[in-house]
Biopython code that builds the backbone (N, CA, C, O; Angstrom):
import numpy as np
from Bio.PDB.StructureBuilder import StructureBuilder

atoms = [
    (1, "UNK", "N", (114.743, 122.897, 101.144)),
    (1, "UNK", "CA", (116.016, 122.240, 100.987)),
    (1, "UNK", "C", (115.929, 121.307, 99.781)),
    (1, "UNK", "O", (114.917, 120.631, 99.593)),
    (2, "UNK", "N", (116.945, 121.268, 98.994)),
    (2, "UNK", "CA", (116.971, 120.436, 97.792)),
    (2, "UNK", "C", (117.164, 118.968, 98.167)),
    (2, "UNK", "O", (117.844, 118.645, 99.141)),
    (3, "UNK", "N", (116.567, 118.111, 97.397)),
    (3, "UNK", "CA", (116.723, 116.676, 97.615)),
    (3, "UNK", "C", (118.115, 116.241, 97.178)),
    (3, "UNK", "O", (118.665, 116.754, 96.204)),
    (4, "UNK", "N", (118.664, 115.308, 97.899)),
    (4, "UNK", "CA", (119.983, 114.780, 97.559)),
    (4, "UNK", "C", (119.864, 113.860, 96.355)),
    (4, "UNK", "O", (119.071, 112.918, 96.351)),
    (5, "UNK", "N", (120.649, 114.141, 95.355)),
    (5, "UNK", "CA", (120.710, 113.292, 94.169)),
    (5, "UNK", "C", (122.133, 112.788, 94.034)),
    (5, "UNK", "O", (123.041, 113.557, 93.717)),
    (6, "UNK", "N", (122.331, 111.501, 94.273)),
    (6, "UNK", "CA", (123.702, 110.993, 94.182)),
    (6, "UNK", "C", (124.233, 111.121, 92.769)),
    (6, "UNK", "O", (123.529, 110.869, 91.790)),
    (7, "UNK", "N", (125.472, 111.512, 92.688)),
    (7, "UNK", "CA", (126.117, 111.656, 91.391)),
    (7, "UNK", "C", (127.485, 111.004, 91.484)),
    (7, "UNK", "O", (128.514, 111.681, 91.499)),
    (8, "UNK", "N", (127.481, 109.713, 91.543)),
    (8, "UNK", "CA", (128.722, 108.976, 91.648)),
    (8, "UNK", "C", (128.678, 107.825, 90.660)),
    (8, "UNK", "O", (127.601, 107.421, 90.223)),
    (9, "UNK", "N", (129.827, 107.302, 90.310)),
    (9, "UNK", "CA", (129.817, 106.149, 89.399)),
    (9, "UNK", "C", (128.956, 105.037, 90.003)),
    (9, "UNK", "O", (129.153, 104.643, 91.152)),
    (10, "UNK", "N", (128.030, 104.554, 89.238)),
    (10, "UNK", "CA", (127.142, 103.521, 89.731)),
    (10, "UNK", "C", (125.750, 104.019, 90.037)),
    (10, "UNK", "O", (124.870, 103.229, 90.379)),
    (11, "UNK", "N", (125.529, 105.347, 89.918)),
    (11, "UNK", "CA", (124.186, 105.874, 90.151)),
    (11, "UNK", "C", (123.209, 105.218, 89.200)),
    (11, "UNK", "O", (123.520, 104.991, 88.030)),
    (12, "UNK", "N", (122.027, 104.915, 89.709)),
    (12, "UNK", "CA", (120.976, 104.273, 88.917)),
    (12, "UNK", "C", (121.426, 102.935, 88.340)),
    (12, "UNK", "O", (121.073, 102.580, 87.216)),
    (13, "UNK", "N", (122.192, 102.216, 89.108)),
    (13, "UNK", "CA", (122.695, 100.923, 88.644)),
    (13, "UNK", "C", (122.555, 99.890, 89.750)),
    (13, "UNK", "O", (122.006, 100.177, 90.814)),
    (14, "UNK", "N", (123.042, 98.714, 89.499)),
    (14, "UNK", "CA", (123.023, 97.647, 90.496)),
    (14, "UNK", "C", (123.841, 98.041, 91.724)),
    (14, "UNK", "O", (123.545, 97.591, 92.831)),
    (15, "UNK", "N", (124.857, 98.869, 91.543)),
    (15, "UNK", "CA", (125.680, 99.320, 92.667)),
    (15, "UNK", "C", (124.824, 100.147, 93.618)),
    (15, "UNK", "O", (124.831, 99.920, 94.828)),
    (16, "UNK", "N", (124.095, 101.099, 93.071)),
    (16, "UNK", "CA", (123.242, 101.929, 93.911)),
    (16, "UNK", "C", (122.120, 101.096, 94.522)),
    (16, "UNK", "O", (121.787, 101.269, 95.695)),
    (17, "UNK", "N", (121.542, 100.205, 93.747)),
    (17, "UNK", "CA", (120.472, 99.351, 94.248)),
    (17, "UNK", "C", (120.961, 98.514, 95.431)),
    (17, "UNK", "O", (120.256, 98.371, 96.430)),
    (18, "UNK", "N", (122.161, 97.969, 95.314)),
    (18, "UNK", "CA", (122.740, 97.175, 96.400)),
    (18, "UNK", "C", (122.997, 98.035, 97.629)),
    (18, "UNK", "O", (122.766, 97.604, 98.758)),
    (19, "UNK", "N", (123.473, 99.245, 97.405)),
    (19, "UNK", "CA", (123.742, 100.171, 98.508)),
    (19, "UNK", "C", (122.446, 100.507, 99.244)),
    (19, "UNK", "O", (122.408, 100.486, 100.474)),
    (20, "UNK", "N", (121.383, 100.817, 98.494)),
    (20, "UNK", "CA", (120.096, 101.135, 99.108)),
    (20, "UNK", "C", (119.512, 99.932, 99.831)),
    (20, "UNK", "O", (118.914, 100.079, 100.897)),
    (21, "UNK", "N", (119.682, 98.743, 99.260)),
    (21, "UNK", "CA", (119.217, 97.528, 99.908)),
    (21, "UNK", "C", (119.934, 97.325, 101.241)),
    (21, "UNK", "O", (119.318, 96.929, 102.230)),
    (22, "UNK", "N", (121.212, 97.593, 101.260)),
    (22, "UNK", "CA", (121.985, 97.486, 102.497)),
    (22, "UNK", "C", (121.521, 98.460, 103.553)),
    (22, "UNK", "O", (121.455, 98.117, 104.733)),
    (23, "UNK", "N", (121.196, 99.680, 103.140)),
    (23, "UNK", "CA", (120.665, 100.674, 104.087)),
    (23, "UNK", "C", (119.344, 100.204, 104.669)),
    (23, "UNK", "O", (119.110, 100.337, 105.870)),
    (24, "UNK", "N", (118.475, 99.653, 103.817)),
    (24, "UNK", "CA", (117.170, 99.171, 104.285)),
    (24, "UNK", "C", (117.352, 98.020, 105.286)),
    (24, "UNK", "O", (116.692, 97.988, 106.325)),
    (25, "UNK", "N", (118.234, 97.094, 104.974)),
    (25, "UNK", "CA", (118.476, 95.972, 105.883)),
    (25, "UNK", "C", (119.028, 96.472, 107.215)),
    (25, "UNK", "O", (118.652, 95.969, 108.274)),
    (26, "UNK", "N", (119.907, 97.447, 107.161)),
    (26, "UNK", "CA", (120.477, 98.002, 108.387)),
    (26, "UNK", "C", (119.435, 98.671, 109.250)),
    (26, "UNK", "O", (119.434, 98.502, 110.469)),
    (27, "UNK", "N", (118.536, 99.438, 108.626)),
    (27, "UNK", "CA", (117.469, 100.082, 109.395)),
    (27, "UNK", "C", (116.543, 99.041, 110.007)),
    (27, "UNK", "O", (116.141, 99.167, 111.164)),
    (28, "UNK", "N", (116.204, 98.015, 109.236)),
    (28, "UNK", "CA", (115.324, 96.960, 109.751)),
    (28, "UNK", "C", (115.970, 96.273, 110.955)),
    (28, "UNK", "O", (115.308, 96.035, 111.965)),
    (29, "UNK", "N", (117.250, 95.959, 110.848)),
    (29, "UNK", "CA", (117.953, 95.340, 111.969)),
    (29, "UNK", "C", (117.971, 96.264, 113.182)),
    (29, "UNK", "O", (117.827, 95.811, 114.318)),
    (30, "UNK", "N", (118.148, 97.555, 112.939)),
    (30, "UNK", "CA", (118.146, 98.531, 114.025)),
    (30, "UNK", "C", (116.810, 98.599, 114.735)),
    (30, "UNK", "O", (116.756, 98.652, 115.964)),
    (31, "UNK", "N", (115.735, 98.599, 113.969)),
    (31, "UNK", "CA", (114.391, 98.629, 114.545)),
    (31, "UNK", "C", (114.180, 97.422, 115.456)),
    (31, "UNK", "O", (113.734, 97.556, 116.596)),
    (32, "UNK", "N", (114.505, 96.255, 114.935)),
    (32, "UNK", "CA", (114.302, 95.032, 115.714)),
    (32, "UNK", "C", (115.194, 94.993, 116.946)),
    (32, "UNK", "O", (114.777, 94.512, 117.999)),
    (33, "UNK", "N", (116.402, 95.488, 116.823)),
    (33, "UNK", "CA", (117.324, 95.529, 117.969)),
    (33, "UNK", "C", (116.820, 96.482, 119.043)),
    (33, "UNK", "O", (116.879, 96.163, 120.231)),
    (34, "UNK", "N", (116.330, 97.640, 118.641)),
    (34, "UNK", "CA", (115.790, 98.598, 119.609)),
    (34, "UNK", "C", (114.638, 97.971, 120.383)),
    (34, "UNK", "O", (114.573, 98.070, 121.608)),
    (35, "UNK", "N", (113.724, 97.320, 119.652)),
    (35, "UNK", "CA", (112.598, 96.671, 120.323)),
    (35, "UNK", "C", (113.093, 95.598, 121.292)),
    (35, "UNK", "O", (112.584, 95.478, 122.406)),
    (36, "UNK", "N", (114.078, 94.828, 120.867)),
    (36, "UNK", "CA", (114.624, 93.770, 121.724)),
    (36, "UNK", "C", (115.228, 94.345, 123.004)),
    (36, "UNK", "O", (114.940, 93.873, 124.104)),
    (37, "UNK", "N", (116.062, 95.360, 122.852)),
    (37, "UNK", "CA", (116.732, 95.957, 124.007)),
    (37, "UNK", "C", (115.718, 96.591, 124.956)),
    (37, "UNK", "O", (115.898, 96.574, 126.173)),
    (38, "UNK", "N", (114.664, 97.143, 124.391)),
    (38, "UNK", "CA", (113.626, 97.773, 125.216)),
    (38, "UNK", "C", (112.677, 96.747, 125.830)),
    (38, "UNK", "O", (111.802, 97.109, 126.616)),
    (39, "UNK", "N", (112.842, 95.467, 125.481)),
    (39, "UNK", "CA", (112.004, 94.424, 126.048)),
    (39, "UNK", "C", (110.625, 94.327, 125.428)),
    (39, "UNK", "O", (109.704, 93.777, 126.033)),
    (40, "UNK", "N", (110.476, 94.867, 124.208)),
    (40, "UNK", "CA", (109.193, 94.807, 123.507)),
    (40, "UNK", "C", (109.140, 93.491, 122.733)),
    (40, "UNK", "O", (109.972, 93.232, 121.863)),
    (41, "UNK", "N", (108.149, 92.667, 123.063)),
    (41, "UNK", "CA", (108.006, 91.371, 122.398)),
    (41, "UNK", "C", (107.674, 91.574, 120.924)),
    (41, "UNK", "O", (106.810, 92.379, 120.578)),
    (42, "UNK", "N", (108.364, 90.841, 120.065)),
    (42, "UNK", "CA", (108.201, 90.980, 118.618)),
    (42, "UNK", "C", (107.806, 89.634, 118.020)),
    (42, "UNK", "O", (108.558, 88.663, 118.106)),
    (43, "UNK", "N", (106.629, 89.584, 117.419)),
    (43, "UNK", "CA", (106.157, 88.350, 116.799)),
    (43, "UNK", "C", (106.897, 88.108, 115.483)),
    (43, "UNK", "O", (107.545, 89.001, 114.936)),
    (44, "UNK", "N", (106.780, 86.880, 114.997)),
    (44, "UNK", "CA", (107.384, 86.553, 113.709)),
    (44, "UNK", "C", (106.772, 87.386, 112.590)),
    (44, "UNK", "O", (107.470, 87.774, 111.653)),
    (45, "UNK", "N", (105.471, 87.664, 112.682)),
    (45, "UNK", "CA", (104.794, 88.461, 111.653)),
    (45, "UNK", "C", (105.365, 89.878, 111.596)),
    (45, "UNK", "O", (105.591, 90.415, 110.511)),
    (46, "UNK", "N", (105.596, 90.476, 112.755)),
    (46, "UNK", "CA", (106.182, 91.825, 112.799)),
    (46, "UNK", "C", (107.606, 91.781, 112.272)),
    (46, "UNK", "O", (108.005, 92.620, 111.464)),
    (47, "UNK", "N", (108.362, 90.807, 112.728)),
    (47, "UNK", "CA", (109.759, 90.669, 112.284)),
    (47, "UNK", "C", (109.824, 90.501, 110.759)),
    (47, "UNK", "O", (110.659, 91.117, 110.097)),
    (48, "UNK", "N", (108.942, 89.667, 110.215)),
    (48, "UNK", "CA", (108.920, 89.450, 108.763)),
    (48, "UNK", "C", (108.549, 90.720, 108.011)),
    (48, "UNK", "O", (109.141, 91.026, 106.976)),
    (49, "UNK", "N", (107.573, 91.461, 108.527)),
    (49, "UNK", "CA", (107.144, 92.695, 107.854)),
    (49, "UNK", "C", (108.259, 93.733, 107.853)),
    (49, "UNK", "O", (108.498, 94.394, 106.842)),
    (50, "UNK", "N", (108.933, 93.873, 108.975)),
    (50, "UNK", "CA", (110.026, 94.858, 109.075)),
    (50, "UNK", "C", (111.176, 94.469, 108.151)),
    (50, "UNK", "O", (111.693, 95.315, 107.422)),
    (51, "UNK", "N", (111.580, 93.206, 108.172)),
    (51, "UNK", "CA", (112.731, 92.815, 107.359)),
    (51, "UNK", "C", (112.414, 92.776, 105.866)),
    (51, "UNK", "O", (113.326, 92.859, 105.043)),
    (52, "UNK", "N", (111.141, 92.654, 105.505)),
    (52, "UNK", "CA", (110.762, 92.633, 104.089)),
    (52, "UNK", "C", (110.650, 94.029, 103.483)),
    (52, "UNK", "O", (110.658, 94.178, 102.261)),
    (53, "UNK", "N", (110.546, 95.044, 104.328)),
    (53, "UNK", "CA", (110.359, 96.410, 103.832)),
    (53, "UNK", "C", (111.661, 96.952, 103.242)),
    (53, "UNK", "O", (112.735, 96.777, 103.818)),
    (54, "UNK", "N", (111.551, 97.615, 102.085)),
    (54, "UNK", "CA", (112.726, 98.229, 101.455)),
    (54, "UNK", "C", (112.556, 99.736, 101.285)),
    (54, "UNK", "O", (113.438, 100.400, 100.741)),
    (55, "UNK", "N", (111.439, 100.278, 101.743)),
    (55, "UNK", "CA", (111.168, 101.713, 101.633)),
    (55, "UNK", "C", (111.852, 102.433, 102.793)),
    (55, "UNK", "O", (111.438, 102.294, 103.944)),
    (56, "UNK", "N", (112.893, 103.196, 102.492)),
    (56, "UNK", "CA", (113.677, 103.849, 103.537)),
    (56, "UNK", "C", (112.864, 104.855, 104.338)),
    (56, "UNK", "O", (113.106, 105.023, 105.533)),
    (57, "UNK", "N", (111.909, 105.526, 103.713)),
    (57, "UNK", "CA", (111.072, 106.479, 104.441)),
    (57, "UNK", "C", (110.185, 105.766, 105.458)),
    (57, "UNK", "O", (110.061, 106.205, 106.602)),
    (58, "UNK", "N", (109.578, 104.677, 105.038)),
    (58, "UNK", "CA", (108.733, 103.888, 105.943)),
    (58, "UNK", "C", (109.581, 103.331, 107.084)),
    (58, "UNK", "O", (109.181, 103.395, 108.246)),
    (59, "UNK", "N", (110.736, 102.791, 106.755)),
    (59, "UNK", "CA", (111.622, 102.266, 107.786)),
    (59, "UNK", "C", (112.054, 103.359, 108.758)),
    (59, "UNK", "O", (112.186, 103.106, 109.956)),
    (60, "UNK", "N", (112.271, 104.556, 108.261)),
    (60, "UNK", "CA", (112.627, 105.676, 109.133)),
    (60, "UNK", "C", (111.512, 105.995, 110.114)),
    (60, "UNK", "O", (111.764, 106.268, 111.287)),
    (61, "UNK", "N", (110.281, 105.959, 109.630)),
    (61, "UNK", "CA", (109.125, 106.189, 110.502)),
    (61, "UNK", "C", (109.045, 105.098, 111.556)),
    (61, "UNK", "O", (108.841, 105.380, 112.736)),
    (62, "UNK", "N", (109.208, 103.843, 111.125)),
    (62, "UNK", "CA", (109.159, 102.734, 112.074)),
    (62, "UNK", "C", (110.299, 102.817, 113.081)),
    (62, "UNK", "O", (110.120, 102.484, 114.253)),
    (63, "UNK", "N", (111.463, 103.257, 112.633)),
    (63, "UNK", "CA", (112.599, 103.403, 113.537)),
    (63, "UNK", "C", (112.273, 104.416, 114.627)),
    (63, "UNK", "O", (112.527, 104.170, 115.806)),
    (64, "UNK", "N", (111.713, 105.548, 114.234)),
    (64, "UNK", "CA", (111.317, 106.563, 115.214)),
    (64, "UNK", "C", (110.306, 106.001, 116.202)),
    (64, "UNK", "O", (110.411, 106.233, 117.406)),
    (65, "UNK", "N", (109.333, 105.267, 115.694)),
    (65, "UNK", "CA", (108.288, 104.695, 116.552)),
    (65, "UNK", "C", (108.835, 103.613, 117.475)),
    (65, "UNK", "O", (108.305, 103.406, 118.567)),
    (66, "UNK", "N", (109.884, 102.923, 117.049)),
    (66, "UNK", "CA", (110.444, 101.851, 117.871)),
    (66, "UNK", "C", (111.025, 102.381, 119.181)),
    (66, "UNK", "O", (111.183, 101.629, 120.142)),
    (67, "UNK", "N", (111.337, 103.650, 119.216)),
    (67, "UNK", "CA", (111.923, 104.248, 120.415)),
    (67, "UNK", "C", (110.923, 104.412, 121.552)),
    (67, "UNK", "O", (111.314, 104.495, 122.716)),
    (68, "UNK", "N", (109.632, 104.460, 121.222)),
    (68, "UNK", "CA", (108.627, 104.673, 122.265)),
    (68, "UNK", "C", (107.497, 103.646, 122.267)),
    (68, "UNK", "O", (106.646, 103.680, 123.156)),
    (69, "UNK", "N", (107.468, 102.746, 121.307)),
    (69, "UNK", "CA", (106.388, 101.755, 121.218)),
    (69, "UNK", "C", (106.399, 100.829, 122.425)),
    (69, "UNK", "O", (107.458, 100.398, 122.880)),
    (70, "UNK", "N", (105.209, 100.526, 122.939)),
    (70, "UNK", "CA", (105.094, 99.560, 124.032)),
    (70, "UNK", "C", (104.704, 98.182, 123.492)),
    (70, "UNK", "O", (104.860, 97.168, 124.172)),
    (71, "UNK", "N", (104.196, 98.166, 122.260)),
    (71, "UNK", "CA", (103.870, 96.927, 121.544)),
    (71, "UNK", "C", (104.451, 97.059, 120.146)),
    (71, "UNK", "O", (104.390, 98.136, 119.554)),
    (72, "UNK", "N", (105.006, 95.997, 119.615)),
    (72, "UNK", "CA", (105.646, 96.048, 118.303)),
    (72, "UNK", "C", (104.672, 96.474, 117.205)),
    (72, "UNK", "O", (105.073, 97.133, 116.246)),
    (73, "UNK", "N", (103.411, 96.108, 117.335)),
    (73, "UNK", "CA", (102.410, 96.452, 116.323)),
    (73, "UNK", "C", (102.194, 97.954, 116.182)),
    (73, "UNK", "O", (101.664, 98.412, 115.170)),
    (74, "UNK", "N", (102.602, 98.725, 117.193)),
    (74, "UNK", "CA", (102.487, 100.189, 117.144)),
    (74, "UNK", "C", (103.347, 100.795, 116.037)),
    (74, "UNK", "O", (103.109, 101.925, 115.610)),
    (75, "UNK", "N", (104.341, 100.047, 115.575)),
    (75, "UNK", "CA", (105.172, 100.552, 114.480)),
    (75, "UNK", "C", (104.323, 100.874, 113.268)),
    (75, "UNK", "O", (104.610, 101.820, 112.534)),
    (76, "UNK", "N", (103.268, 100.081, 113.056)),
    (76, "UNK", "CA", (102.479, 100.168, 111.843)),
    (76, "UNK", "C", (101.227, 101.022, 111.998)),
    (76, "UNK", "O", (100.350, 100.973, 111.136)),
    (77, "UNK", "N", (101.119, 101.789, 113.050)),
    (77, "UNK", "CA", (99.949, 102.629, 113.307)),
    (77, "UNK", "C", (99.699, 103.588, 112.141)),
    (77, "UNK", "O", (100.638, 104.077, 111.511)),
    (78, "UNK", "N", (98.442, 103.844, 111.871)),
    (78, "UNK", "CA", (98.021, 104.800, 110.849)),
    (78, "UNK", "C", (98.448, 104.397, 109.436)),
    (78, "UNK", "O", (98.723, 105.258, 108.600)),
    (79, "UNK", "N", (98.502, 103.110, 109.175)),
    (79, "UNK", "CA", (98.855, 102.659, 107.826)),
    (79, "UNK", "C", (97.671, 102.006, 107.185)),
    (79, "UNK", "O", (97.758, 101.556, 106.042)),
]
sb = StructureBuilder()
sb.init_structure("model")
sb.init_model(0)
sb.init_chain("A")
sb.init_seg("    ")
for serial, (resi, resn, name, xyz) in enumerate(atoms, 1):
    if name == "N":
        sb.init_residue(resn, " ", resi, " ")
    sb.init_atom(name, np.array(xyz, "f"), 0.0, 1.0, " ", f" {name:<3s}", serial, name[0])
structure = sb.get_structure()
């Protein structure tokens, strides 16, 4: 499957950068919310690491792991 390459006004600009930053923040918030709802205790260190991450692929992996993790630190397994 071909990789998606956005072709809209603002590609490779501050507009796209802001859009990607927003996606990263949304995923980070989702990860933390899932852990909260599941009753998984989250330390400040974990919270800081998740919210500081801007790599959408890494955040996607952590999001998947947040669905079954019993400890918040499990998000970062094998890193």
